[in-house]
C-alpha positions in Angstrom: 45.1 -101.4 -45.4 48.2 -102.5 -44.0 48.7 -102.2 -40.2 52.1 -100.3 -40.0 52.9 -102.4 -36.9 52.8 -105.8 -39.2 55.6 -104.4 -41.4 59.2 -104.8 -40.2 62.6 -103.7 -41.5 63.5 -106.3 -44.3 59.9 -107.3 -45.2 58.9 -107.2 -48.8 56.3 -104.9 -50.0 54.4 -104.0 -53.0 53.7 -100.3 -53.7 49.9 -100.4 -54.7 49.4 -96.7 -55.1 51.1 -93.4 -54.6 50.3 -90.8 -52.2 47.9 -88.2 -53.2 49.1 -84.6 -53.8 52.8 -85.5 -53.9 54.8 -82.2 -53.7 57.5 -81.4 -56.1 58.6 -78.1 -54.9 62.1 -78.9 -55.6 61.6 -79.9 -59.2 63.3 -83.2 -58.8 60.5 -85.6 -60.2 59.0 -86.9 -57.0 55.6 -87.9 -58.6 57.3 -89.8 -61.3 59.7 -91.7 -59.0 56.7 -92.7 -56.9 54.7 -93.8 -60.0 57.6 -95.7 -61.3 57.5 -98.0 -58.0 53.6 -98.9 -58.4 53.2 -102.7 -58.8 56.8 -103.4 -58.1 58.1 -105.2 -54.7 60.9 -103.7 -52.6 62.6 -104.8 -49.2 61.9 -102.2 -46.5 65.3 -100.7 -45.7 64.0 -98.8 -42.5 61.1 -97.4 -40.9 61.0 -94.0 -39.5 59.9 -92.9 -36.2 56.7 -91.5 -37.9 56.2 -95.1 -39.5 57.3 -94.2 -43.0 58.9 -97.0 -45.0 62.3 -96.2 -46.7 62.4 -98.1 -50.0 65.4 -98.0 -52.7 64.5 -97.8 -56.2 66.7 -97.6 -59.3 66.0 -95.2 -62.3 63.9 -97.9 -63.8 61.7 -98.1 -60.9 63.0 -101.6 -59.7 64.6 -102.3 -56.4 68.3 -101.2 -55.8 70.2 -103.7 -54.4 72.8 -101.1 -53.2 72.9 -97.4 -52.8 74.7 -95.6 -55.4 74.4 -93.0 -58.4 70.9 -93.4 -60.3 69.4 -94.7 -57.0 66.1 -92.9 -55.5 65.2 -93.3 -51.9 61.5 -92.7 -51.2 59.7 -92.7 -47.8 55.9 -93.9 -48.1 53.2 -94.5 -45.7 52.4 -98.2 -45.1 48.6 -97.6 -46.5 50.0 -97.2 -49.9 51.8 -100.7 -49.9 50.7 -104.5 -49.5 53.1 -106.6 -47.5 54.0 -109.8 -49.7 57.0 -111.4 -47.7 58.7 -111.4 -44.3 62.2 -111.3 -43.2 
């Protein structure tokens, strides 16, 4: 398990699994978006006050280099990623 204090904005992380029981009340495909990120690496864009990591994904599940249409933003707990690089 990753210590959330070890991850900083800009670090590279790999999504290793998705949080259980993802809610899709808005019917926007949340579980599918998270699933598409598993095994891929992303830069941490922000860290919330609660320790959630902000990641930006393209429609194909790869990292989005900039925001725009077709880009999803997910917030994920550090225990579902592994750190693979630092800023």
